[in-house]
Kinemage of the C-alpha trace (Angstrom):
@kinemage 1
@onewidth
@group {chain A} dominant
@subgroup {mainchain}
@vectorlist {calphas} color= white
{ca ile a 1} P 62.361 -56.199 80.462
{ca gly a 2} L 65.388 -54.122 81.432
{ca val a 3} L 67.102 -56.937 83.317
{ca gly a 4} L 66.646 -59.278 80.362
{ca ile a 5} L 68.157 -56.730 77.996
{ca ile a 6} L 71.117 -56.229 80.334
{ca trp a 7} L 71.773 -59.988 80.579
{ca leu a 8} L 71.547 -60.480 76.822
{ca ala a 9} L 73.749 -57.438 76.164
{ca leu a 10} L 76.300 -58.792 78.629
{ca asn a 11} L 76.438 -62.095 76.777
{ca tyr a 12} L 76.644 -60.323 73.430
{ca gly a 13} L 79.609 -58.306 74.676
{ca arg a 14} L 81.275 -61.437 76.010
{ca ser a 15} L 80.874 -63.200 72.674
{ca arg a 16} L 82.342 -60.223 70.795
{ca ile a 17} L 85.567 -60.313 72.831
{ca gly a 18} L 85.899 -64.092 72.643
{ca val a 19} L 84.798 -64.998 76.170
{ca pro a 20} L 82.352 -67.937 76.333
{ca ile a 21} L 78.785 -66.852 77.013
{ca ser a 22} L 76.779 -68.090 79.971
{ca arg a 23} L 73.822 -70.225 78.969
{ca val a 24} L 72.133 -69.526 82.288
{ca thr a 25} L 72.063 -65.743 81.886
{ca thr a 26} L 71.056 -66.107 78.243
{ca gly a 27} L 68.079 -68.239 79.240
{ca leu a 28} L 67.172 -65.987 82.139
{ca gly a 29} L 67.467 -62.920 79.910
{ca ile a 30} L 65.065 -64.393 77.384
{ca val a 31} L 62.632 -65.434 80.123
{ca ala a 32} L 62.822 -61.960 81.702
{ca ile a 33} L 62.072 -60.236 78.400
{ca val a 34} L 59.188 -62.569 77.538
{ca tyr a 35} L 57.746 -62.233 81.040
{ca gly a 36} L 58.054 -58.439 80.994
{ca val a 37} L 56.436 -58.112 77.586
{ca ser a 38} L 53.655 -60.512 78.537
{ca gln a 39} L 52.972 -58.493 81.706
{ca gln a 40} L 52.437 -55.435 79.523
{ca phe a 41} L 49.871 -57.089 77.249
{ca val a 42} L 48.307 -59.962 79.219
{ca glu a 43} L 46.651 -59.668 82.625
{ca asp a 44} L 47.342 -63.146 84.026
{ca val a 45} L 50.610 -64.925 83.190
{ca asp a 46} L 51.496 -68.355 84.551
{ca val a 47} L 55.207 -68.068 85.382
{ca phe a 48} L 55.679 -71.812 85.823
{ca ala a 49} L 54.319 -72.553 82.345
{ca leu a 50} L 56.513 -69.826 80.878
{ca ala a 51} L 59.579 -71.296 82.583
{ca leu a 52} L 58.753 -74.765 81.246
{ca val a 53} L 58.416 -73.452 77.697
{ca ala a 54} L 61.752 -71.646 77.996
{ca leu a 55} L 63.394 -74.793 79.371
{ca gly a 56} L 61.994 -76.831 76.492
{ca ile a 57} L 63.312 -74.385 73.897
{ca phe a 58} L 66.710 -74.372 75.591
{ca leu a 59} L 66.888 -78.175 75.617
{ca ile a 60} L 65.925 -78.387 71.943
{ca phe a 61} L 68.702 -75.987 70.949
{ca tyr a 62} L 71.207 -77.626 73.299
{ca phe a 63} L 70.714 -81.156 71.997
{ca ala a 64} L 70.412 -80.016 68.375
{ca arg a 65} L 73.785 -78.297 68.647
{ca lys a 66} L 75.285 -81.340 70.396
{ca ala a 67} L 74.068 -83.684 67.627
{ca gln a 68} L 75.938 -81.791 64.910
């Protein structure tokens, strides 16, 4: 959870000073937070399925933004 918060905070800071954010660390930060939270509440988590869901969400946002 901590690594995900650090990555997202880094990208937030970069966006505040006008530096382009990294999509990779944003995605990894979200995956790290979701994985960490799920480890706290669920015994067995399939990491591959979680990564596929995160990739799908990323692609939806990426192509939706590109279409505008």
